[in-house]
C-alpha positions as CSV (number, residue, x, y, z in Angstrom):
1,X,48.3,155.6,103.9
2,X,45.6,157.9,106.0
3,X,46.8,159.0,109.6
4,X,45.3,157.7,112.7
5,X,42.5,159.7,114.2
6,X,42.5,160.5,118.0
7,X,38.9,160.4,119.4
8,X,37.8,163.0,122.2
9,X,33.9,163.1,122.6
10,X,32.6,166.7,122.9
11,X,32.9,168.5,126.1
12,X,35.9,165.7,127.4
13,X,38.8,167.3,128.8
14,X,42.1,166.4,126.6
15,X,43.7,163.6,128.4
16,X,47.2,164.0,129.4
17,X,49.8,161.3,128.3
18,X,47.4,159.0,126.7
19,X,44.4,158.9,124.2
20,X,40.5,158.4,124.8
21,X,40.0,156.4,121.4
22,X,42.0,155.8,118.3
23,X,40.3,155.0,114.7
24,X,42.3,153.3,112.5
25,X,41.8,154.0,108.8
26,X,41.6,151.2,106.2
27,X,44.3,149.8,104.9
28,X,46.4,149.4,107.8
29,X,47.6,146.0,109.0
30,X,47.2,145.4,112.5
31,X,49.8,144.3,114.7
32,X,49.7,142.8,118.2
33,X,52.9,142.9,120.5
34,X,52.6,140.6,123.4
35,X,53.6,141.4,126.9
36,X,57.2,143.0,126.8
37,X,59.2,143.3,130.0
38,X,62.3,145.3,130.9
39,X,64.8,142.9,129.6
40,X,67.7,143.1,126.8
41,X,67.4,140.6,123.6
42,X,69.3,137.9,125.9
43,X,66.2,137.9,128.2
44,X,68.2,139.6,131.0
45,X,66.3,142.4,132.9
46,X,68.3,145.7,132.2
47,X,68.0,147.0,135.8
48,X,66.2,146.7,139.0
49,X,65.2,150.3,138.7
50,X,61.5,151.4,137.8
51,X,62.0,153.8,135.0
52,X,65.2,151.9,133.4
53,X,62.6,148.8,133.1
54,X,59.8,151.0,131.8
55,X,61.9,152.3,129.1
56,X,63.5,149.2,128.0
57,X,60.0,147.7,127.8
58,X,58.6,150.6,125.6
59,X,62.0,149.8,123.5
60,X,61.2,146.1,123.2
61,X,57.4,147.2,121.9
62,X,59.0,149.7,119.5
63,X,61.2,147.1,118.3
64,X,58.5,144.6,117.6
65,X,56.4,147.0,115.7
66,X,59.4,148.1,113.9
67,X,60.0,144.3,112.6
68,X,56.4,145.0,111.0
69,X,57.3,148.2,109.5
70,X,55.7,150.5,111.8
71,X,57.1,153.3,113.8
72,X,56.0,154.4,117.6
73,X,53.4,156.7,116.3
74,X,51.7,153.6,114.9
75,X,50.9,152.0,118.2
76,X,47.3,152.6,118.9
77,X,46.6,150.8,122.3
78,X,48.7,150.2,125.2
79,X,48.2,148.2,128.6
80,X,51.2,148.8,131.2
81,X,51.1,146.6,134.0
82,X,53.3,147.7,137.1
83,X,53.7,145.9,140.4
84,X,53.9,149.1,142.5
85,X,51.9,151.9,141.4
86,X,53.3,154.2,143.7
87,X,56.9,153.6,141.6
88,X,55.1,154.6,138.6
89,X,53.4,157.5,140.5
90,X,56.5,158.8,142.4
91,X,58.6,159.2,139.2
92,X,56.2,160.7,136.8
93,X,58.5,163.1,135.1
94,X,60.9,160.6,134.9
95,X,58.6,158.4,133.4
96,X,57.5,161.1,131.2
97,X,60.9,161.5,129.9
98,X,61.5,157.9,129.0
99,X,58.0,157.8,127.3
100,X,59.1,160.8,125.0
101,X,62.5,159.3,124.7
102,X,61.2,156.1,122.7
103,X,57.4,157.3,121.7
104,X,58.0,160.8,121.0
105,X,54.9,162.7,120.9
106,X,52.6,159.7,120.3
107,X,49.8,158.8,122.8
108,X,47.8,155.8,122.1
109,X,44.8,154.8,123.7
110,X,45.9,153.3,127.2
111,X,45.2,152.0,130.6
112,X,47.6,151.2,133.5
113,X,47.2,148.4,136.2
114,X,48.8,147.4,139.3
115,X,49.2,143.7,139.5
116,X,50.3,141.5,142.1
117,X,53.3,140.0,140.1
118,X,54.7,139.4,136.6
119,X,55.6,136.0,135.3
120,X,59.9,137.0,134.9
121,X,61.5,137.7,137.9
122,X,62.4,140.9,138.7
123,X,60.2,142.4,136.1
124,X,58.4,145.5,137.7
125,X,56.9,146.3,134.4
126,X,55.0,144.6,131.3
127,X,53.6,146.4,128.5
128,X,51.3,144.8,125.7
129,X,50.5,146.8,123.0
130,X,48.6,146.9,119.2
131,X,49.9,149.2,116.0
132,X,48.2,149.6,112.9
133,X,51.2,149.8,110.6
134,X,51.2,151.1,106.9
135,X,50.3,147.8,104.6
136,X,53.9,146.2,103.3
137,X,54.1,146.7,99.4
138,X,54.2,143.9,97.6
C-alpha cells in the first residue's frame, strides 16, 4: 500500500517533532485509539515520573495499532493531554528520547494540551491517536 504523505504548505518552516498534516492514501484502514495513560496491562500506573508515563502511554498506543496490523509509522494523528505543561517542557530531551525509542522517526499531525486533570488517579499524561494501517489480507 502507498506511503503516507506529510503535508507542508509552501514557505512554511518544517515543524520539529510533528507534522502539520498527513494525507492517507486510499486503501488504508483507519484505527482509532482511545486515550492511553501510562499504565501496564494490569492497569497500574508504571511510575509517578512524567517521562516514564509518557513512554508507557506511547507504548500502549503502539500496542493497539499493532493489534490492527500497524506499526508506529502508521500513526497519522495524535493528541497528547498533560496535567503539567512545565513537566513536559522542562524534560523535552528525555521526552524526545522516549519518543524515538517507541515511535522512531515517525511524526504524525499532533496537538498537545494542558488539562486540569485526567480520569485515572495518578495519570500525568494521556494520548489518543488515529492510525492508517495497511488493509488485512482476506
